[in-house]
Structure formats: structure tokens, C-alpha cells
C-alpha positions as CSV (number, residue, x, y, z in Angstrom):
1,M,-51.6,120.3,-121.0
2,S,-54.4,118.4,-119.2
3,T,-54.7,114.6,-119.5
4,K,-58.1,114.5,-118.0
5,Q,-60.4,112.3,-120.1
6,T,-64.0,112.8,-120.7
7,P,-66.1,110.2,-118.8
8,V,-67.6,107.4,-120.8
9,Q,-71.4,107.2,-120.4
10,I,-73.0,103.8,-119.8
11,T,-76.7,103.6,-120.7
12,A,-79.6,101.2,-120.2
13,P,-79.9,98.8,-123.2
14,L,-83.7,98.5,-122.7
15,A,-86.5,99.6,-120.3
16,G,-86.8,97.6,-117.1
17,I,-85.6,97.3,-113.5
18,W,-81.9,98.3,-112.8
19,R,-79.7,96.2,-110.4
20,K,-76.0,97.0,-109.9
21,T,-73.4,94.4,-109.2
22,V,-70.4,96.6,-108.2
23,D,-70.1,99.5,-105.8
24,D,-69.8,103.1,-106.7
25,G,-66.2,104.0,-107.1
26,A,-65.2,100.4,-108.0
27,A,-62.3,99.8,-110.4
28,V,-63.6,97.7,-113.3
29,A,-62.1,95.9,-116.2
30,E,-63.2,96.2,-119.8
31,G,-66.2,93.9,-120.4
32,Q,-66.9,93.5,-116.6
33,V,-70.6,93.3,-115.7
34,I,-71.5,96.3,-113.7
35,G,-75.3,95.5,-113.4
36,Y,-78.4,94.2,-115.1
37,V,-81.6,95.6,-116.5
38,E,-84.4,93.1,-116.0
39,A,-87.4,93.2,-118.3
40,I,-90.1,90.5,-118.6
41,K,-87.8,87.8,-117.0
42,L,-84.9,88.8,-119.3
43,D,-81.7,90.0,-117.7
44,A,-79.6,92.2,-120.0
45,A,-76.1,92.6,-118.7
46,V,-74.6,96.1,-118.6
47,T,-70.8,95.9,-119.1
48,A,-68.0,98.4,-118.8
49,P,-66.8,99.4,-122.3
50,A,-63.3,100.0,-121.0
51,A,-61.3,99.7,-117.8
52,G,-61.7,102.5,-115.3
53,T,-63.6,103.6,-112.2
54,I,-67.4,103.5,-112.0
55,R,-69.5,106.5,-110.9
56,F,-73.2,105.5,-110.8
57,I,-75.9,107.9,-111.8
58,V,-78.7,105.6,-110.9
59,T,-77.6,104.5,-107.5
60,E,-80.7,102.6,-106.2
61,D,-81.2,99.0,-107.0
62,F,-84.6,98.1,-108.4
63,S,-85.0,101.6,-110.0
64,D,-87.2,101.8,-113.1
65,V,-85.2,102.8,-116.2
66,S,-85.9,103.4,-119.8
67,G,-83.8,102.3,-122.7
68,G,-81.0,104.8,-123.2
69,D,-81.2,106.2,-119.7
70,L,-77.8,107.1,-118.3
71,L,-76.9,104.6,-115.6
72,A,-73.2,105.3,-114.9
73,E,-70.1,107.0,-116.0
74,L,-66.7,105.4,-116.4
75,H,-63.7,107.6,-115.4
């Protein structure tokens, strides 16, 4: 029987400019900030919903993202 879990998808909370605060492959704790989406001088923190390892989908800082865009997966 396999114990492999389905990755948890982490999405942008709103449209703006993406900046990550941890590296790809980093081990993170539940609630840890993994990046920010900045829109009109507002920084919306993007946090890990659970503990795990981050695999970024949007890897470049200062990338334009839309609300709901997939930013990373938590494994």
C-alpha cells in the first residue's frame, strides 16, 4: 500500500507581483510565510497550510500573478 500523499496546492490570494521568501525544496512549518503577493502597496502573505517541503511553480521573483494562480505545491 502506498503512503504517498497528494501535494497541497498553494495559490495566489489576489492579483499582483509575486516574491518568495524561502527556497525551492525548503522544509516549512504550518503557517510559515513562503512569499508575498504585492498589489497597490499591500503585501498579502502566502503561508504554508501544513508542514512539508515546498516545490515552487512560479519560481521567478517579481512575476505577475492573478488571484487563484498556482504558486507552489507542498509535499
